[in-house]
Backbone as CSV, one residue per row, in Angstrom:
resi,resn,N_x,N_y,N_z,CA_x,CA_y,CA_z,C_x,C_y,C_z
1,MET,50.332,68.388,82.800,51.492,68.992,83.404,52.267,69.713,82.299
2,ASN,52.528,71.007,82.496,53.253,71.753,81.470,54.760,71.679,81.702
3,SER,55.531,72.224,80.773,56.997,72.112,80.847,57.558,72.874,82.049
4,GLN,56.926,73.964,82.434,57.397,74.735,83.605,57.234,73.918,84.882
5,THR,56.124,73.194,85.012,55.896,72.352,86.179,56.922,71.232,86.238
6,VAL,57.228,70.635,85.100,58.226,69.571,85.048,59.594,70.125,85.431
7,THR,59.940,71.299,84.908,61.222,71.928,85.238,61.309,72.233,86.725
8,ASN,60.238,72.776,87.307,60.223,73.069,88.736,60.349,71.800,89.559
9,ALA,59.671,70.734,89.156,59.740,69.468,89.886,61.143,68.883,89.819
10,MET,61.783,68.989,88.654,63.148,68.476,88.519,64.113,69.297,89.366
11,ALA,63.936,70.611,89.396,64.810,71.472,90.195,64.612,71.207,91.680
12,ALA,63.389,70.941,92.079,63.111,70.686,93.491,63.705,69.364,93.952
13,SER,63.840,68.396,93.048,64.362,67.092,93.448,65.878,66.984,93.267
14,ALA,66.504,67.998,92.704,67.953,67.970,92.486,68.681,68.230,93.804
15,PRO,69.841,67.612,93.993,70.633,67.894,95.193,71.038,69.358,95.237
16,ARG,71.118,69.905,96.422,71.517,71.302,96.603,72.871,71.324,97.299
17,LEU,73.744,72.196,96.835,75.084,72.321,97.399,75.198,73.654,98.104
18,PHE,75.589,73.645,99.365,75.819,74.863,100.135,77.324,75.060,100.243
19,ASP,77.766,76.307,100.122,79.202,76.545,100.114,79.671,77.428,101.268
20,PHE,78.975,77.400,102.404,79.423,78.216,103.524,80.687,77.659,104.179
21,LEU,81.023,76.440,103.882,82.292,75.861,104.310,83.006,75.380,103.048
22,PRO,83.822,76.229,102.412,84.407,75.887,101.120,85.222,74.593,101.123
23,HIS,85.889,74.304,102.215,86.722,73.100,102.272,85.918,71.846,102.601
24,LEU,84.646,72.010,102.959,83.804,70.887,103.326,82.408,71.113,102.726
25,PRO,82.180,70.673,101.493,80.892,70.949,100.862,79.733,70.249,101.576
26,VAL,78.620,70.946,101.653,77.406,70.403,102.251,76.408,70.160,101.125
27,VAL,75.989,68.923,100.949,75.045,68.567,99.890,73.766,68.062,100.548
28,VAL,72.654,68.634,100.149,71.351,68.217,100.664,70.590,67.570,99.516
29,GLU,70.179,66.346,99.728,69.426,65.627,98.715,68.023,65.345,99.231
30,PRO,66.996,65.660,98.439,65.627,65.376,98.864,65.375,63.872,98.921
31,THR,64.447,63.504,99.786,64.095,62.101,99.920,62.579,61.979,100.070
32,ALA,62.058,60.841,99.713,60.621,60.619,99.835,60.254,60.099,101.226
33,GLY,61.250,59.844,102.060,61.003,59.327,103.404,60.398,60.368,104.320
34,GLN,60.022,59.941,105.520,59.444,60.846,106.492,60.540,61.721,107.100
35,LEU,60.232,62.982,107.263,61.157,63.931,107.849,60.477,64.641,109.004
36,SER,61.261,65.047,109.968,60.689,65.839,111.054,60.478,67.268,110.564
37,SER,59.719,68.024,111.293,59.396,69.380,110.853,60.603,70.302,110.908
38,ASP,61.641,69.971,111.658,62.816,70.838,111.750,64.004,70.324,110.933
39,ALA,63.785,69.349,110.079,64.892,68.727,109.335,65.645,69.742,108.493
40,GLY,64.962,70.728,107.941,65.642,71.733,107.134,66.516,72.661,107.944
41,LEU,66.241,72.770,109.238,67.019,73.670,110.083,68.183,72.981,110.778
42,LEU,68.236,71.675,110.717,69.319,70.970,111.396,70.704,71.365,110.894
43,PRO,70.935,71.479,109.579,72.261,71.931,109.142,72.579,73.350,109.598
44,ILE,71.564,74.210,109.632,71.776,75.591,110.081,72.112,75.612,111.564
45,ARG,71.419,74.815,112.362,71.713,74.749,113.795,73.125,74.226,114.024
46,GLN,73.507,73.198,113.284,74.844,72.639,113.442,75.907,73.677,113.063
47,PHE,75.680,74.396,111.980,76.608,75.456,111.577,76.715,76.514,112.671
48,ASP,75.566,76.931,113.209,75.563,77.965,114.242,76.269,77.491,115.508
49,GLN,76.037,76.259,115.901,76.690,75.740,117.101,78.200,75.630,116.906
50,ARG,78.608,75.229,115.721,80.042,75.056,115.473,80.779,76.386,115.386
51,TRP,80.193,77.356,114.696,80.872,78.623,114.452,80.395,79.745,115.378
52,ASN,79.418,79.479,116.239,78.916,80.474,117.199,78.461,81.746,116.473
53,TYR,77.848,81.555,115.330,77.502,82.654,114.432,76.493,83.625,115.059
54,THR,75.422,83.102,115.635,74.385,83.967,116.193,74.943,84.843,117.308
55,ALA,75.720,84.267,118.200,76.293,85.042,119.300,77.240,86.123,118.777
56,ARG,77.986,85.813,117.727,78.908,86.799,117.167,78.155,87.940,116.487
57,VAL,77.045,87.619,115.814,76.238,88.666,115.187,75.616,89.560,116.262
58,VAL,75.117,88.951,117.331,74.534,89.727,118.425,75.589,90.650,119.042
59,ALA,76.799,90.150,119.231,77.876,90.975,119.788,78.171,92.172,118.884
60,CYS,78.199,91.946,117.578,78.433,93.045,116.639,77.317,94.083,116.700
61,VAL,76.083,93.605,116.785,74.946,94.527,116.862,75.012,95.343,118.148
62,LEU,75.349,94.697,119.259,75.440,95.418,120.520,76.555,96.451,120.507
63,VAL,77.684,96.112,119.911,78.777,97.080,119.795,78.345,98.257,118.938
64,ALA,77.699,97.975,117.810,77.228,99.047,116.928,76.185,99.911,117.627
65,LEU,75.281,99.276,118.355,74.258,100.016,119.083,74.886,100.877,120.174
66,GLY,75.836,100.307,120.889,76.522,101.078,121.930,77.262,102.261,121.355
67,THR,77.924,102.072,120.212,78.638,103.163,119.554,77.666,104.237,119.101
68,ALA,76.536,103.834,118.550,75.536,104.795,118.093,74.965,105.579,119.270
69,LEU,74.706,104.911,120.373,74.174,105.605,121.554,75.212,106.566,122.127
70,LEU,76.467,106.151,122.137,77.531,107.016,122.632,77.659,108.257,121.759
71,CYS,77.605,108.085,120.448,77.666,109.228,119.528,76.468,110.147,119.721
72,ALA,75.294,109.569,119.879,74.088,110.373,120.075,74.177,111.162,121.376
73,ALA,74.673,110.522,122.431,74.819,111.225,123.711,75.829,112.354,123.590
74,TYR,76.922,112.109,122.886,77.939,113.152,122.691,77.356,114.329,121.902
75,LEU,76.617,114.036,120.826,76.020,115.096,120.038,74.979,115.871,120.825
76,PHE,74.205,115.159,121.632,73.197,115.812,122.473,73.888,116.735,123.480
77,ALA,74.949,116.247,124.124,75.680,117.051,125.110,76.309,118.265,124.447
78,ALA,76.800,118.093,123.226,77.421,119.204,122.513,76.399,120.269,122.150
79,THR,75.186,119.881,121.806,74.167,120.873,121.433,73.605,121.561,122.671
80,VAL,73.532,120.874,123.799,73.038,121.483,125.031,74.044,122.490,125.566
81,ALA,75.322,122.190,125.400,76.382,123.067,125.908,76.442,124.390,125.134
82,LEU,75.922,124.390,123.913,75.953,125.626,123.104,74.930,126.550,123.630
């Protein structure tokens, strides 16, 4: 085992701190126990459910898309009228 492998193994086993909630730090610590296949997504799902993030992003995309379509229709109408 070389020093890079040891460094990678140590980094992989170190706790990870997420700062998407500055007033409430989220720390993930690896464990040797059995985990379900979705265990890594559970904090993300909880964040999304609490802050309704996905729905808000979709709303922004739809507004942007609607604005772009409206602008395109206006430009098309302006060029046809000429």
